[in-house]
C-alpha positions as CSV (number, residue, x, y, z in Angstrom):
1,M,4.8,-7.5,6.8
2,L,5.3,-3.6,7.7
3,E,7.6,-4.4,10.2
4,K,9.6,-6.4,8.0
5,W,10.0,-3.0,5.1
6,H,10.5,-1.1,7.8
7,D,13.3,-3.1,8.8
8,Q,14.6,-3.6,5.6
9,H,14.4,0.3,5.0
10,V,16.5,0.9,7.8
11,R,19.0,-1.9,6.5
12,F,19.3,0.0,3.3
13,D,19.7,3.2,4.6
14,A,22.6,2.1,7.0
15,Y,24.3,0.2,3.7
16,K,24.0,3.7,2.0
17,T,25.6,5.9,4.6
18,K,28.2,3.5,5.5
19,R,31.3,4.1,3.5
20,I,33.7,1.8,2.2
21,T,37.3,1.4,1.2
22,E,38.4,-0.2,-1.6
23,T,40.4,-2.2,1.1
24,S,37.5,-3.1,2.8
25,A,35.5,-3.8,0.2
26,H,37.7,-6.3,-1.0
27,D,38.1,-8.4,2.0
28,L,34.6,-8.2,2.6
29,I,34.0,-9.8,-1.0
30,I,36.8,-12.7,0.3
31,R,34.9,-12.9,3.7
32,A,31.6,-13.5,1.7
33,T,33.3,-16.6,0.1
34,D,34.6,-17.4,4.1
35,V,30.7,-17.6,4.9
36,G,28.4,-19.0,2.1
37,V,27.5,-16.0,-0.2
38,C,29.7,-17.0,-3.1
39,S,32.0,-19.4,-4.4
40,N,35.7,-18.2,-5.5
41,R,34.5,-18.4,-8.7
42,L,32.0,-15.3,-8.8
43,I,34.8,-13.2,-7.3
44,P,35.7,-11.6,-10.4
45,S,32.1,-10.6,-11.0
46,V,31.4,-9.1,-8.1
47,L,34.9,-7.3,-8.4
48,H,33.6,-5.8,-11.8
49,H,30.1,-5.0,-10.7
50,W,32.1,-2.9,-7.7
51,R,34.6,-1.7,-10.3
52,E,32.3,-0.4,-12.7
53,P,28.8,-0.5,-11.9
54,E,26.0,-0.3,-14.4
55,H,24.1,2.3,-12.7
56,D,25.3,6.2,-11.6
57,E,23.4,5.1,-7.8
58,F,26.2,2.8,-7.3
59,K,29.4,4.6,-8.4
60,H,29.5,5.6,-4.7
61,R,32.0,3.9,-2.4
62,N,29.1,2.5,0.0
63,V,28.0,-0.4,1.2
64,W,25.2,-0.4,-0.7
65,S,27.3,-0.1,-4.0
66,L,29.1,-3.3,-2.9
67,F,25.9,-5.2,-2.0
68,N,24.6,-4.0,-5.5
69,A,27.7,-6.0,-7.0
70,F,27.3,-9.0,-4.8
71,T,23.5,-8.7,-6.4
72,S,24.5,-8.6,-9.9
73,A,26.8,-11.4,-9.5
74,L,24.4,-14.0,-7.8
75,K,22.1,-13.4,-10.4
76,D,24.2,-15.4,-12.9
77,G,24.4,-18.3,-10.1
78,S,22.1,-20.4,-8.9
79,L,18.6,-19.3,-8.5
80,A,18.4,-22.3,-6.0
81,K,20.8,-20.6,-3.6
82,L,20.2,-17.2,-4.0
83,P,18.0,-17.2,-1.1
84,K,20.6,-18.6,1.6
85,R,23.5,-16.4,-0.2
86,T,21.6,-13.7,0.0
87,E,20.8,-13.9,3.9
88,A,24.5,-14.8,4.4
89,L,25.0,-11.7,2.5
90,H,22.7,-9.7,4.7
91,R,24.3,-11.1,8.1
92,L,27.8,-10.3,7.0
93,L,27.7,-6.4,5.7
94,D,24.8,-6.0,8.4
95,S,27.6,-6.8,11.0
96,H,30.3,-4.5,9.1
97,V,27.8,-1.4,9.5
98,G,27.1,-1.9,12.9
99,L,23.6,-3.2,13.3
100,A,22.6,-4.6,16.0
101,K,22.5,-8.9,16.4
102,G,18.9,-9.2,17.3
103,F,18.4,-7.4,14.1
104,S,16.2,-10.1,11.8
105,M,14.4,-10.3,8.6
106,S,13.5,-13.6,9.1
């Protein structure tokens, strides 16, 4: 269990330090629909949370802010699908920040 907490800490630190452009954020949002993170219906909600973050800490243009935009939008979706969607989101964002393929939270 302690190792999983360490891995999560590494992941979130990588998200917080990786800056992201608007173009890259938009690309990742579309790619997220391709890999099952969210449906096309949730894109406007993700964009809203990205463009107008609820908390100051998410105003930085980094992957952590984009992750928060997704998780905020996904709260309004199916809770039964949330674990698989979150796992797909981590795979997508882990790849973007350069975490090794072997990095696993399972």
